[in-house]
C-alpha positions in Angstrom: 9.9 -45.5 3.7 10.1 -43.7 6.8 6.8 -43.2 9.2 6.4 -40.6 11.8 3.5 -40.0 14.3 1.7 -36.5 15.0 -1.8 -34.8 16.4 -1.8 -32.8 13.4 -0.1 -33.1 9.6 -0.5 -29.7 7.6 0.4 -29.5 4.0 1.1 -26.2 3.0 3.2 -23.6 4.6 2.4 -20.2 3.8 -0.2 -17.9 5.1 -2.9 -20.4 6.4 -0.8 -23.4 6.9 2.2 -21.8 8.7 -0.4 -19.6 10.9 -2.5 -22.6 11.8 0.7 -24.7 12.6 2.0 -21.9 14.4 -1.3 -21.8 16.9 -1.7 -25.6 17.4 1.9 -25.8 18.2 1.6 -22.9 20.6 -1.2 -24.7 22.3 0.8 -27.9 23.1 0.1 -30.1 20.0 2.4 -32.2 18.2 2.3 -30.7 14.5 4.2 -31.7 11.4 4.3 -29.2 8.6 4.8 -30.1 5.1 5.5 -28.2 1.9 7.0 -29.0 -1.6 8.3 -25.4 -1.5 11.6 -24.4 0.6 11.4 -21.2 2.5 12.2 -18.3 1.6 10.3 -18.2 -2.0 7.8 -16.2 -3.6 4.2 -17.2 -4.9 1.9 -15.0 -7.1 0.2 -12.5 -4.7 -0.3 -8.8 -4.4 0.0 -9.2 -0.8 -1.9 -6.6 0.6 -3.2 -7.2 4.4 -6.6 -5.8 5.4 -6.8 -4.2 8.8 -8.0 -7.5 10.3 -5.0 -9.3 9.0 -2.8 -6.6 10.9 -5.1 -7.3 13.8 -4.2 -11.0 13.8 -0.5 -10.5 13.4 -0.6 -8.3 16.3 -2.8 -10.6 18.7 -0.2 -13.4 17.5 2.9 -11.1 18.8 4.3 -10.9 15.1 3.5 -7.5 13.9 7.0 -6.1 15.4 8.9 -8.8 13.4 7.0 -7.9 10.2 7.8 -4.3 10.5 11.1 -5.2 11.4 12.0 -7.1 8.2 11.4 -3.6 6.5 7.5 -3.8 5.4 6.7 -0.1 5.5 3.4 0.7 7.6 0.7 2.6 5.5 -1.0 4.9 7.5 -2.9 6.7 4.7 -5.2 5.5 1.9 -5.5 7.6 -1.5 -8.9 7.2 -3.4 -8.9 8.3 -7.0 -12.0 8.6 -9.0 -12.6 10.7 -12.3 -9.2 12.5 -11.6 -10.3 13.7 -7.9 -7.8 12.3 -5.4 -9.1 12.0 -1.7 -6.5 11.0 0.9 -7.6 9.6 4.3 -5.7 8.6 7.3 -6.1 5.3 8.5 -8.1 5.6 12.0 -7.0 3.5 15.1 -9.7 0.8 15.0 -9.2 -2.9 16.8 -6.2 -1.9 18.1 -4.3 -0.9 14.8 -3.9 2.2 12.7 -2.0 0.7 9.6 -2.1 -1.5 6.7 0.7 -3.9 5.4 2.0 -5.4 2.1 4.9 -7.4 3.0 6.5 -9.4 0.1 5.5 -13.1 0.7 9.0 -14.7 0.5 9.4 -12.6 3.9 6.1 -13.0 5.2 5.8 -16.9 4.7 9.3 -17.3 5.9 8.8 -15.5 8.8 5.6 -17.1 9.8 7.1 -20.4 9.2 9.8 -19.9 11.4 7.4 -18.7 14.2 5.9 -22.3 14.0 9.0 -24.0 14.4 9.7 -21.8 17.3 6.8 -22.8 18.8 7.4 -26.3 18.2 6.3 -27.5 15.2 8.2 -29.9 12.8 8.9 -28.2 9.3 9.6 -30.7 6.5 10.0 -28.7 3.3 10.8 -29.8 -0.3 8.3 -32.7 0.2 5.3 -33.0 -2.0 2.2 -34.9 -0.5 1.5 -37.8 -2.7 -1.6 -39.1 -1.2 -3.7 -39.7 2.1 -3.6 -42.7 4.5 -7.2 -43.9 5.7 -7.7 -46.4 8.6 -10.1 -49.7 8.1 -13.5 -47.0 8.5 -12.2 -44.7 5.9 -11.1 -42.3 8.0 -8.1 -39.9 6.8 -5.1 -40.4 9.2 -2.0 -39.4 7.4 -0.4 -38.6 4.2 2.3 -40.0 1.9 5.3 -37.7 0.8 8.0 -37.9 -1.6 11.4 -35.5 -1.3 13.3 -34.2 -4.2 15.8 -37.1 -4.2 12.8 -39.6 -4.6 12.8 -40.5 -0.8 9.2 -41.5 0.4 7.6 -40.9 4.0 4.3 -41.5 5.7 3.3 -39.1 8.3 0.2 -40.1 10.7 -1.9 -37.9 12.5 -5.1 -37.3 14.4 -5.9 -34.8 11.6 -4.6 -33.9 8.2 -5.1 -30.2 7.3 -4.8 -29.1 3.8 -3.5 -25.6 3.3 -2.1 -26.3 0.0 -3.9 -23.6 -1.9 -5.7 -22.9 -5.2 -5.3 -26.2 -6.6 -5.3 -28.3 -3.2 -3.9 -31.9 -3.5 -5.5 -32.7 -0.1 -8.7 -31.4 -1.2 -8.4 -33.6 -4.1 -7.5 -36.7 -2.1 -10.2 -36.2 0.4 -12.9 -35.5 -2.2 -13.8 -32.3 -0.9 -16.9 -31.3 -2.5 -17.2 -27.8 -4.1 -20.4 -26.1 -2.4 -20.9 -22.9 -4.1 -19.2 -21.3 -6.9 -19.0 -18.8 -9.7 -17.2 -17.6 -12.7 -15.7 -14.3 -13.6 -13.9 -12.5 -16.5 -11.6 -10.2 -14.4 -7.7 -10.4 -15.0 -5.0 -8.7 -13.0 -1.9 -8.0 -13.9 1.0 -6.4 -11.6 4.7 -5.2 -11.2 7.1 -4.0 -8.6 8.0 -0.1 -9.2 10.8 1.4 -7.3 10.0 5.1 -6.0 10.2 7.6 -3.3 6.5 8.5 -4.0 4.8 5.4 -2.5 3.0 7.0 0.7 0.3 4.4 1.4 -2.2 2.2 0.0 -3.8 3.5 -3.3 -7.3 2.8 -5.1 -7.9 4.2 -8.2 -11.4 3.9 -10.2 -12.2 4.5 -14.0 -15.0 2.7 -16.2 -14.2 -1.1 -16.5 -10.8 -0.5 -14.5 -9.7 -0.6 -10.8 -5.9 0.2 -10.1 -3.8 0.5 -7.1 -0.6 0.8 -5.3 0.6 -1.3 -2.2 4.1 -0.1 -0.8 6.4 -3.1 0.4 9.9 -3.7 1.0 13.0 -2.1 -0.5 11.2 1.3 -1.3 9.1 -0.5 -3.8 5.2 -0.8 -4.4 3.2 -3.3 -5.9 1.2 -1.6 -8.6 -1.5 -3.4 -10.1 -4.2 -3.1 -12.7 -7.5 -5.0 -12.5 -9.9 -5.1 -15.7 -11.9 -7.4 -17.6 -9.6 -10.0 -19.4 -10.5 -8.8 -23.1 -9.7 -5.2 -22.0 -6.0 -6.6 -20.8 -4.9 -8.4 -23.9 -2.6 -5.9 -24.8 -0.6 -6.7 -21.8 -1.1 -10.4 -22.0 0.4 -10.3 -25.5 3.4 -7.9 -25.0 5.9 -10.5 -24.3 8.9 -8.8 -22.8 7.3 -5.5 -23.0 4.7 -6.2 -20.7 6.2 -3.8 -18.2 5.6 -1.0 -20.7 2.3 -1.7 -21.6 1.1 -1.9 -18.2 2.4 1.4 -17.4 0.6 2.6 -20.6 -2.4 1.5 -19.5 -1.9 2.7 -16.0 -0.7 6.3 -17.5 -4.3 6.5 -19.2 -6.7 4.8 -16.7 -5.1 5.8 -13.6 -2.7 8.8 -14.4 -1.3 9.6 -10.8 -0.2 6.0 -10.5 1.0 5.7 -14.1 3.0 8.7 -14.2 5.0 7.6 -11.3 5.3 4.3 -12.2 6.7 5.7 -15.7 9.2 7.9 -13.8 10.3 5.1 -11.3 11.8 1.8 -12.2 10.4 -1.6 -12.9 12.3 -4.0 -10.6 10.8 -7.4 -11.7 8.8 -8.8 -14.6 5.0 -8.4 -14.8 2.7 -11.1 -13.6 -0.6 -11.6 -13.8 -3.7 -14.0 -13.4 -7.0 -14.2 -15.2 -10.6 -15.7 -14.8 -9.4 -17.1 -11.3 -11.9 -19.4 -10.0 -14.4 -18.4 -6.8 -15.6 -21.3 -4.8 -16.4 -22.4 -1.5 -15.1 -26.0 -0.5 -16.6 -28.5 2.0 -14.3 -27.4 5.0 -13.8 -30.7 7.1 -14.6 -34.6 6.8 -13.6 -37.5 8.8 -10.1 -37.0 10.0 -9.5 -33.8 7.3 -9.8 -30.2 7.1 -9.2 -27.3 4.6 -8.1 -23.8 5.4 -6.9 -20.7 3.4 -7.4 -21.0 -0.3 -7.8 -24.8 -0.4 -11.2 -24.1 1.3 -12.1 -21.0 0.1 -10.9 -18.9 -3.0 -12.3 -15.6 -4.8 -11.1 -13.1 -7.3 -8.0 -11.1 -5.7 -10.2 -7.8 -6.6 -11.4 -7.4 -3.0 -7.6 -8.1 -1.8 -8.6 -10.1 1.1 -6.9 -13.4 0.7 -4.4 -13.2 3.2 -6.7 -11.6 5.8 -8.9 -14.7 5.0 -6.2 -17.1 5.9 -5.1 -15.6 8.9 -8.8 -15.6 10.2 -9.8 -19.0 9.3 -6.3 -20.3 10.6 -7.4 -19.4 14.0 -10.9 -20.7 13.7 -9.5 -23.9 12.5 -6.9 -24.3 15.2 -9.4 -23.7 17.9 -11.5 -26.2 16.6 -9.1 -28.8 16.2 -7.4 -28.1 19.6 -10.8 -28.7 21.2 -11.6 -31.7 19.1 -7.8 -33.1 20.1 -8.7 -32.5 24.1 -12.2 -34.0 23.7 -12.7 -36.6 20.8 -16.5 -36.7 21.9 -16.6 -33.0 20.5 -15.0 -33.5 17.2 -18.1 -33.4 14.8 -19.3 -30.4 16.9 -16.1 -28.4 16.7 -15.2 -28.9 13.1 -18.6 -28.3 12.1 -18.4 -24.9 14.0 -15.1 -24.2 12.3 -17.0 -24.7 8.9 -20.2 -22.8 10.1 -18.2 -19.7 11.2 -15.7 -19.6 8.4 -18.9 -19.6 6.2 -20.5 -17.0 8.1 -17.1 -14.9 7.7 -16.7 -15.2 4.2 -20.1 -14.4 3.1 -20.2 -11.0 2.7 -16.9 -10.5 1.1 -17.7 -13.5 -1.2 -21.0 -11.5 -2.5 -19.1 -8.5 -2.9 -16.6 -10.1 -4.8 -19.2 -11.4 -7.3 -20.6 -7.8 -7.8 -16.9 -6.1 -8.4 -15.9 -8.5 -10.7 -19.0 -7.4 -13.0 -17.1 -4.2 -13.1 -20.6 -1.9 -12.6 -20.5 1.8 -13.7 -18.0 4.0 -11.3 -20.8 5.2 -9.1 -21.6 1.6 -8.4 -18.3 0.3 -7.9 -17.4 2.9 -5.7 -20.7 2.0 -3.4 -19.5 -1.4 -3.3 -16.1 -0.5 -2.4 -17.4 1.3 0.7 -19.6 -1.8 1.7 -16.6 -3.7 1.5 -14.3 -1.3 3.5 -17.2 -1.2 6.2 -17.4 -5.0 6.4 -13.5 -5.1 6.6 -13.7 -2.4 9.6 -16.4 -5.1 11.2 -14.5 -8.0 10.8 -11.2 -6.3 12.3 -13.4 -5.6 15.3 -14.6 -9.3 15.4 -11.1 -10.6 15.5 -9.8 -8.3 17.9 -12.8 -9.6 20.1 -11.3 -13.1 20.2 -9.8 -14.7 23.2 -6.1 -14.8 23.1 -4.6 -18.0 21.3 -2.8 -20.2 24.2 1.0 -19.5 24.3 0.9 -16.1 22.5 3.6 -13.6 23.4 1.8 -10.3 24.4 1.7 -8.1 21.3 3.8 -5.0 21.2 2.4 -1.8 19.7 4.4 -0.5 16.7 5.6 3.2 16.6 
């Protein structure tokens, strides 16, 4: 058993955890970033980044690196309703004029490397097995086990759980669920290589929502969201899932389906159904949660990564303030939870409404509300003070 001491120990090194580690390390704090995965590695995600997420990457000086990785900037959005296609140029708002959908094995590794470059100690291939507590019951560290069975303790003033949907830190800390709802929605996606992907796409039909997110290597993440009972044909298709997905797309979103049929599927179909929707308590004595560990909703709103980037900065700002003035700890972390809950409120409610798959005209109205909410959020994020240690953001051509 080895023991190391830090200011902050973060469990989970994907979008939420790596971004939080990056910002805290740039602010001059001693950060340990722990993950059972070893980067680069993929994770279940359709990985579309809304405008607010692009704003964060730009503010943190990482946008050029994401673009240099080969992630194509999407500067137009196509909406399809009832066979009618409308193409709109993405206007410059909050300092960005693009959307992005980088593959997770590339983006997560880039964020982790940026955190390491900022001074965070990155420990991969280690699983958190428990939390440590002091005599008062305050969380002050974690225990870990590596792939060879070696154990270690990492102590810190704060332990942050950024370990996703099934967060072990939330479980160890006893974080209560404050609000939740269930949904019958399901989503399947595949990667399709084709020269015809020109930007983000959203296509609406009765009880059906389909889309396209262009990504690396001339491919796109092509997805279909419907009530779970209506996607049983795909879920039961076994090795023919790709054919079943394309057939459904041809029927429900012909513009997408026909291009997918003419393209080439480059990976097996992946999918999820009846994903949990919840808001957990965001902090407690010595611990805090960020990203999916603290808040999760169905992917129909495509906002998870932007949530992670937003909340990473909110939490990093609060923890940095608490580290510099312990007397303000309760106020700082309560402020984080309040700001997080206020920021997620509208998207959480819209997710609930969209996963009920109302008639197409109402679904379209809700999508317009979501788009307006995301633009307001991007403006809010652009107004944040520049995080300490951030290199000036470059503008991408």
